[in-house]
C-alpha positions as CSV (number, residue, x, y, z in Angstrom):
1,M,-24.8,121.0,106.2
2,P,-25.9,122.8,109.2
3,S,-27.0,121.3,112.2
4,R,-30.9,122.0,111.7
5,L,-31.0,120.9,108.3
6,R,-29.0,117.5,109.0
7,Q,-31.6,116.8,112.0
8,C,-34.4,117.3,109.4
9,V,-33.0,115.1,106.8
10,V,-32.7,112.5,109.5
11,S,-35.9,112.5,111.0
12,A,-37.1,112.5,108.1
13,L,-35.8,109.3,107.0
14,I,-36.7,107.8,110.3
15,L,-40.2,108.7,109.7
16,S,-40.1,107.0,106.3
17,L,-38.8,104.1,107.5
18,L,-41.3,103.6,110.4
19,L,-44.2,104.7,107.7
20,F,-42.8,101.5,105.4
21,L,-42.4,99.2,108.2
22,S,-45.8,100.2,109.4
23,S,-47.3,99.2,106.2
24,L,-45.9,95.3,107.1
25,W,-47.0,95.7,110.8
26,L,-49.9,93.1,111.0
27,P,-48.9,89.7,109.3
28,Q,-48.7,89.5,105.4
29,G,-47.8,86.4,104.4
30,T,-47.3,82.5,105.1
31,V,-45.7,81.1,107.7
32,Q,-42.1,80.9,106.8
33,R,-40.3,79.3,109.5
34,C,-36.3,80.6,110.3
35,E,-34.4,77.6,108.7
36,E,-36.3,78.2,105.6
37,S,-36.0,82.0,104.8
38,W,-32.5,83.5,103.9
39,R,-33.2,86.9,106.1
40,P,-32.0,86.2,109.7
41,C,-35.3,86.1,112.1
42,L,-35.5,86.7,116.0
43,S,-33.6,84.6,118.1
44,V,-36.3,82.9,120.0
45,Y,-38.6,81.7,118.1
46,T,-41.2,78.9,118.8
47,P,-44.2,77.3,116.9
48,T,-47.4,78.7,117.6
49,R,-48.7,76.8,120.5
50,Q,-52.2,75.2,121.5
51,V,-53.4,77.7,124.1
52,A,-55.2,75.9,126.8
53,P,-58.5,77.6,128.2
54,A,-57.7,79.4,131.6
55,A,-60.7,78.1,134.1
56,V,-62.6,81.3,135.4
57,P,-63.5,80.8,138.8
58,E,-67.7,80.6,139.1
59,E,-67.9,83.6,141.7
60,L,-65.9,86.0,138.8
61,R,-68.5,85.1,136.2
62,G,-70.6,87.7,137.2
63,N,-68.3,90.2,135.8
64,D,-69.0,92.8,138.9
65,I,-65.2,92.8,139.3
66,I,-64.8,95.3,136.1
67,R,-65.7,98.7,136.2
68,E,-65.8,101.7,134.2
69,C,-62.8,103.8,135.2
70,A,-63.1,107.2,134.3
71,G,-60.8,109.9,132.4
72,Q,-59.6,107.6,129.9
73,Q,-60.3,105.9,126.4
74,F,-60.0,102.2,127.0
75,Q,-62.6,101.1,128.9
76,V,-62.1,96.8,129.4
77,S,-65.7,96.6,130.2
78,R,-66.8,98.1,126.6
79,L,-64.2,95.6,125.1
80,L,-66.0,92.7,127.4
81,L,-69.5,94.2,126.0
82,H,-68.2,93.9,122.6
83,L,-66.8,90.6,123.0
84,N,-69.8,89.0,124.4
85,S,-71.9,90.5,121.5
86,A,-70.0,89.1,118.7
87,L,-71.1,85.5,119.9
88,G,-73.1,85.0,117.3
89,P,-75.6,81.7,117.5
90,A,-74.4,78.4,116.1
91,S,-70.4,79.3,117.0
92,D,-70.7,82.1,114.4
93,V,-69.0,85.8,115.0
94,L,-70.7,88.6,114.3
95,L,-68.9,90.6,112.3
96,E,-70.3,94.2,113.6
97,P,-69.4,93.5,117.3
98,Y,-66.1,91.9,116.2
99,L,-64.9,95.1,114.5
100,L,-65.9,97.2,117.9
101,C,-63.8,95.1,120.1
102,W,-60.9,95.9,117.8
103,E,-61.8,99.6,118.0
104,E,-61.3,99.2,122.2
105,L,-58.2,97.2,121.7
106,I,-56.5,99.7,119.3
107,K,-57.6,102.1,122.3
108,F,-55.9,99.9,124.7
109,M,-52.5,99.7,122.3
110,E,-52.6,103.5,122.0
111,A,-52.3,103.9,125.4
112,L,-49.4,102.0,126.0
113,G,-47.3,104.6,124.1
114,P,-46.7,106.3,120.7
115,L,-44.5,103.8,119.3
116,V,-47.0,101.1,119.9
117,G,-49.9,103.3,118.6
118,F,-48.2,103.9,115.5
119,F,-48.9,100.8,114.1
120,T,-52.7,100.4,115.0
121,H,-53.7,102.7,111.8
122,K,-52.9,99.3,109.8
123,V,-55.7,97.5,111.8
124,E,-58.0,100.8,111.3
125,E,-57.4,100.3,107.4
126,K,-58.4,96.7,108.0
127,I,-61.5,97.4,110.0
128,T,-62.4,100.2,107.3
129,L,-61.8,97.7,104.0
130,I,-64.5,95.1,105.6
131,R,-67.0,98.0,106.5
132,E,-66.8,99.4,103.1
133,L,-67.6,95.7,101.6
134,S,-70.4,95.4,104.0
135,L,-71.6,98.9,102.5
136,E,-71.4,97.8,99.2
137,E,-73.2,94.6,100.1
138,S,-75.9,96.4,101.5
139,A,-76.4,98.8,98.6
140,R,-76.4,95.9,96.1
141,Q,-79.1,94.2,98.1
142,N,-80.9,97.8,98.3
143,A,-80.9,97.8,94.5
144,T,-82.0,94.2,93.9
145,A,-85.1,94.7,96.3
146,N,-85.7,97.8,94.3
147,D,-85.7,95.8,91.0
148,P,-89.3,95.5,89.8
149,H,-88.5,92.7,87.9
150,R,-87.4,91.2,90.6
151,V,-88.5,87.3,91.2
152,A,-86.4,85.8,94.2
153,T,-85.7,87.0,97.4
154,P,-82.4,88.5,98.0
155,P,-79.8,86.5,100.0
156,P,-78.6,87.0,103.9
157,H,-76.2,89.9,103.8
158,A,-72.8,88.8,102.9
159,Y,-71.0,90.8,105.6
160,R,-73.3,89.9,108.5
161,S,-71.0,87.2,110.4
162,V,-67.6,85.3,109.7
163,R,-69.4,82.4,108.5
164,S,-71.6,84.1,105.7
165,M,-68.6,86.3,104.8
166,L,-66.0,83.5,104.1
167,E,-68.5,81.5,102.6
168,A,-70.1,84.2,100.2
169,E,-66.8,85.0,99.0
170,L,-65.7,81.8,98.7
171,Q,-68.9,81.3,96.3
172,R,-68.2,84.5,94.2
173,G,-64.4,83.6,93.3
174,V,-63.0,86.8,95.1
175,V,-60.7,84.9,97.7
176,S,-57.5,83.7,95.9
177,F,-55.0,81.1,97.8
178,D,-52.2,82.2,95.3
179,T,-52.1,85.7,95.4
180,Q,-52.8,89.0,97.5
181,T,-56.8,90.4,97.1
182,P,-58.2,92.9,98.9
183,S,-60.9,90.4,100.3
184,G,-62.4,90.1,103.6
185,S,-61.5,87.0,104.3
186,R,-57.8,87.9,103.6
187,T,-58.3,91.1,106.1
188,L,-60.1,88.7,108.6
189,L,-57.1,86.2,108.8
190,R,-54.5,89.1,109.4
191,L,-57.0,90.6,112.2
192,H,-57.3,86.8,113.4
193,R,-53.3,86.5,113.9
194,S,-53.0,90.1,115.6
195,L,-56.0,88.7,117.8
196,L,-54.1,85.8,119.3
197,W,-51.0,87.9,119.8
198,L,-53.0,90.3,122.1
199,Q,-54.8,87.4,124.1
200,L,-51.5,86.1,124.4
201,L,-50.5,89.3,126.0
202,L,-53.2,89.9,127.7
203,E,-53.1,86.5,129.7
204,S,-49.4,86.9,130.5
205,L,-50.2,90.5,131.9
206,G,-52.6,88.7,134.3
207,T,-51.3,85.7,135.5
208,D,-47.5,86.6,135.5
209,R,-45.9,86.8,138.9
210,E,-42.2,87.1,138.1
211,G,-42.1,90.8,137.6
212,R,-41.3,90.8,134.2
213,S,-41.7,94.0,132.1
214,M,-44.5,94.5,129.6
215,G,-41.8,94.6,127.0
216,E,-40.6,91.2,127.5
217,L,-44.0,89.8,127.9
218,C,-45.1,91.6,124.4
219,R,-42.2,90.3,122.7
220,D,-42.8,86.7,124.3
221,A,-46.3,86.7,122.5
222,Y,-45.0,88.6,119.5
223,L,-42.4,86.0,118.9
224,E,-44.8,83.1,119.5
225,V,-47.7,84.5,117.2
226,L,-46.6,87.2,114.5
227,A,-42.9,87.1,114.0
228,Q,-43.2,84.0,111.6
229,H,-45.2,86.2,109.4
230,H,-42.8,89.1,109.2
231,P,-39.8,90.2,107.4
232,W,-36.6,90.2,109.5
233,L,-36.8,94.6,108.7
234,V,-40.2,94.3,110.8
235,Q,-39.0,91.9,113.5
236,R,-36.1,94.8,113.9
237,A,-38.7,97.5,114.3
238,A,-41.1,95.1,116.6
239,E,-37.7,95.0,119.2
240,L,-37.4,98.7,119.1
241,V,-41.3,98.6,120.3
242,F,-41.1,96.4,122.6
243,R,-38.2,98.4,124.4
244,A,-40.2,101.5,124.6
245,M,-43.0,99.8,126.5
246,P,-43.9,101.5,129.6
247,D,-44.0,100.2,132.8
248,R,-46.4,97.6,134.3
249,S,-48.1,100.0,136.4
250,V,-49.7,101.6,133.2
251,F,-51.6,98.7,132.3
252,L,-52.7,98.2,136.0
253,Q,-54.3,101.9,135.4
254,L,-55.8,101.1,132.2
255,V,-57.9,98.2,133.7
256,C,-59.0,99.9,136.4
257,V,-57.1,98.2,139.4
258,S,-54.3,98.6,141.7
259,T,-52.4,95.8,142.0
260,Q,-51.6,92.6,140.1
261,E,-53.8,90.3,142.5
262,E,-56.6,92.8,141.3
263,A,-55.8,92.3,137.8
264,E,-55.4,88.3,137.4
265,P,-59.4,88.1,137.7
266,V,-60.1,90.7,135.4
267,M,-57.7,89.3,132.5
268,L,-59.2,85.6,133.4
269,I,-62.5,87.0,132.2
270,V,-61.6,89.1,129.2
271,V,-59.1,86.7,127.7
272,E,-61.5,83.9,128.3
273,A,-64.0,85.8,126.1
274,I,-61.4,86.8,123.5
275,R,-60.5,83.1,123.4
276,K,-63.8,82.1,122.1
277,I,-63.8,84.6,119.6
278,H,-60.8,83.4,118.3
279,Q,-61.7,79.7,118.2
280,R,-64.5,80.0,116.5
281,T,-62.9,82.1,113.5
282,Q,-60.0,79.4,113.6
283,K,-62.6,77.0,113.6
284,E,-64.1,78.9,110.3
285,L,-61.0,79.6,108.2
286,E,-59.1,76.0,109.1
287,I,-62.6,74.1,107.4
288,R,-62.5,76.4,104.3
289,N,-58.7,75.7,104.0
290,M,-58.1,79.8,104.5
291,L,-55.6,79.9,107.7
292,D,-52.7,80.4,104.9
293,L,-54.3,82.9,102.5
294,P,-51.1,85.2,101.0
């Protein structure tokens, strides 16, 4: 076989493998501990820890230290704006600002290199699914409002917030606790798990003083949160991604600072905002026994 043809075949096989793996990148199933699985696991696995809130100094609460960074897609100031906007009344989480947070986080991941950004399209698919469900709900409500025989006021929009979506889908019977269904609730759970992974990663990037690489910090967060939800093949692919992570200087540039010391207070503010979103979502999923949807 000519060398050029052989290279094309190899490249096609690698691309096909990556496409297959990317379909599994976000956590898909219930937790399966290493000792209960017939598949080999990554060597260092520990159950997800309870993350204690980090105290943000009073002088940093004005967020004056977070600046716009010209010439780049990801803006930490925009991420923080969406995070704060997602904090709804009565400890709820508003869905549209939550999805906007994810769109900004996608830009962050894509800025870390093509191997990391390659998997973000699965996040985009999940954002699209929830928005499509929201549009379908709006269409139903508009049809009901225009019905001349309507006798009752239509209920509030089901996809306005995390709480309203979970409750509405439960009442409508579209959430299955036994099989995979394209529900907003199941989709949210996958995003919720990945948000904790990013929370731990950003926290480590802001506080690590040992000079560990971004790949090491990303791997530690992955092992703690997502590895337990992934089959062995995806775990191996994740290892390749971590080894290809860029230098820490790329992260400093993304958050528009020059030194690790400057990055720490910025990350304290951002991580605290992410933690609030995650804790609220965790509570809503937990009280409805949705933390292990297949």
